[in-house]
N, C-alpha and C positions, 0 to 999 in steps of 0.2 A: 178283364184289364192289363194286368201284370205282363202277359206275354206281346200285348204291343208297346209298352212302356221299355220291354227288353227291346224289342225289334228296333225300337227308335235311337237307344243307346247304342245300341251294334253299329248304327248306320254311320250315328256321330262319330263313335270310336275308329270306324272305317275310313271315314272323310279325313281326320285328323293324320290316320296314318298313312295315307297315299298323299297328302298333301306335304309332309315331312318326307319322304320318298323324293316326289316330284322336286321339293325346293332343294334338297342333298345334289340331284341329278343336274337342275337347274344350274343350281352355285359350280359344280365341276367344268359344265360346258363354257359360263360364259365366262368363267376365269381363266379357261383354256384359251378361248380365241382371243378376248383382250390381252393375252399373254404373249400372244404369238411375234409380234412385231420387237418384243422384249426379250424374248428368247434369243432372237436373230442376233440384238446388239450386245447381250451377252456373251454368245459364242466370239463374236469380235473382240468385246474384252478378255476373255479367257478365262483360266481357272481362278487367277487372282482378283477380278473384277468381283466372282460369283460370290464372294467370302468376306466381303466389306458390310458395314451395317448400311451402306447407304444403299444397296443392292435390295438388303435385307426391308428396309423399310418402303421401297417401291413394290416388291412382291407382298407385303402386308397390304399396302392400300391396294394393289388389284381383288386381294381377296375380301377385302371391306366393300368395295366396287361389286364383287361379282354377289356375296353374302346380301348385298342390302336389294340391288335389282332381283335375283331370284325370289326375295322375300316380297318384295313389292309387286312383282307379277303373279303370284300364289293369291298375295291379298288381294289383289284388282280382280282377279278371276271369280275369288268367292265374293266378290261383291264388297269388301272392306275398304277402308281407308288405311292410310298408315298408322294412325292413332291403334288400329289392332295389332300393333307390333309392341305392346303393352306402353304405349306412350313412349316409346323408347328415347325421343328428343327432345324429351320435356325434363329441364335442368332443375335437381333439388338439391342446393346449396348445402344444407344439413346433412344428405344421404352422402355427398360426396365427403365431405369431412369425415363422416363417421367410417366409413369405407377405409379411407386412409388412414385413420386414426388404429383402427383394427389391425391394419397387414401392419404399422408399426408396434403396435403390443405385442403381437402374435412372434414379430420376430425377435423383438428387444427380448422376450421370457425364450424361446427357440434357440436363438444365437448365444445368449447369455450363458443358459444351461449346459449348451455343446462346448464352451470354451471352458466354464468349472468345473467338466464331468472330462477335461482332457480330450474330448472326440475329437476338435478342430483347433488348430493354433495359427494365429495369425503370423504367416511370414515374411510379409512386406505389405508398404503402401505404395500405391503408384494413381495419385492423383491427374489426371485427365477430365478436363471440361468438355471436351468436344465429345470424348467418347461416351460421358455421363448422359451429356444432352442429347445425343442421338437415340441412343437406346433409350431414355427418359420417351421420347417421339415415337420411336418403334414398338414398344410397350403398350403403350398409350393403344397404338394400332389394332395390337393384338388382343387386348383385353375389348376394346368396341366388338372386333367381328369376332371376336368367339361369344361373347353374351351377347350381341344381335341374334348370332343363329343360335346357340342352345338355349337360351334362356326367353332372349325376347321372341322366338318364331317357335321353337321343338316345345318349352315347356308351356309358352302361351297359347298353343294346337292343342297341347293334350288338357290343357286346363277348359279350353274353350269346347272340346270334344266331350266334355264330362267327365275326364278321368278326375278320380280320387288327388286331391292336391300332392298329397305327402307321395304315392304311387307316380304321379306325372314328376314330380321333384326328382325321385329314386331313379326312374327310367332314362331321363333327361341328362343325368348325373353319372349314369353307366353309358350312355352313349358318349357323354364328354370324355370319358376314361379310355374308349375303346378308339376315339380317334389317336389318339396320343399313342395307340398298342407299339407302332412302328419307330419310336425314338430310342436314342441309343439305349443300352444297358433296362431297358424296362424288365420289371420282373412283377409278380404276385403283389409283393408289398406297395409298388409303386402303383399298379391297377387301383389296389383298395385306397391310395391315400389322393391317388386323383379323383376318382369316383367320390370320397370323402370332401374333396375342395369342391366337385359340381354342386353337391349337397351345401355346402358352407355359401356357395357362391350364388344359390337359387333360393336361400332359404327366407330372403327378405321379399323377393319377387311373388312368392305365394301370396302374400298379404298387401305388398304395394303396388303390382303390376307396371314398377319402374326401374329402368337398368342403372340411374345412377350410385347406388352402392354398391353391387356386385361389379360395375365398370372401376370405379375407385379402388374396392377393393382387389381385384384382380393384375389392375395397374401397377398398385404399388408391390404387390407381393411378389410380382415376378420382378419388378424393376431391384427392391433391394435384395430379392435372392440373388439376382446374377450380379449386374453392371456396381452394384454398391459392396457387397457382402463377398461376392468372387464363388458363390456355389456355381455347380450348371445348374440350368433353369430345365426341370423336366427332361435331364438328362442330356442337354444342349449346350455346350457352349457357343455363346453370340460374339461375347466381347471379353474382354481384360475387366476385371471386377478394381474397385478402388482397394478393395483388399485382397491380397494374393493367401490362400488357404492353404495349408499342408495338413493332411489327414492322417495320423501317426499308424493307424489301420485303418482300412473298411469295417466298419458296426454299423450295426441298426440303432445309433444313436446320429452317425456323421449323415447317413445317407449312402454314402461311398460314391462312385461311377456315376449315381442317378442322380445326384444333390441332396437338399434338405429334404425334397418329397419322397426320398425313400427311405424315412428312417420313421423309427416309431414315437420317434418326439412329435417328430408333423401328425401322426395318426391321432397322438392325445391332444395336439393342439387345434386338429379339426373338428372333434369331437365337442371339446369345450367352446371354440369358435360360433360352431352353432346351435349348441345350446344356449349361448346367449343372445345370439341374429334371434332367434326363433321366440325367444322372450320378450325382448324389446320391438320387435315388429309386430308381434301377438298384442302387444299392450297397446302400440301404437294404433293398430288397424281398430281396436275397440273403442279406443277414446274416438277415434276420427269418426265412425259408424255412431255413435254416441251423440 
């Protein structure tokens, strides 16, 4: 009986792997096709038009459409409904608030320690409501797109394929880090931290199969990091921040040119945050099942 069981497991793993590969390929194709008209428009606008936040919002919207359609196509082919995406569209108000609160707490701790240690200094404050608002929308789109892709599809498909939930969490987080490998100033510590971020974001999902918490956490983590506090976001400078930061020197506390996610302080907070999430959502899962 055991060889038959192992054979069935191998088939399930194989189907999951194929679906993930097909999903990624479809997303690239769909985004490329629907992006052609906008690429033509971009060429007419010139370089200046390519750098504004409006274009970034439009670009991320196309990414979200591509990811959603690709997931739907693969799920439909397998005979599943959109509910198979981990009930991604089910709104859980408490989880949304918890995700936002955790992002605020983590950055209050990280930024506070950085200031006290002299690793960063506030050089100025520039209040731009329009910039804060459009970046708020942009990072919401980023969070929905990446969480739907990496947690709602990849992690969910691994779990459906019978992969151990912690291995599935680690593998999906590794893929999450690898897609950032082309970002400016990416290094080994950046890779580790974004991998840990993937674990942090997916930790609730393995118990809830719902995306509200990771979307909220991802959204506010990026928005607070860049447009509010003035760090680079995963090595990218999308817009000017509310705060203008000065780094007396590049070190492991401030993360240098990659931003806070290139720091050891971020490493510690990711590990602590993941521990908290696993404990809280495991208890909630046990209470719900009881």
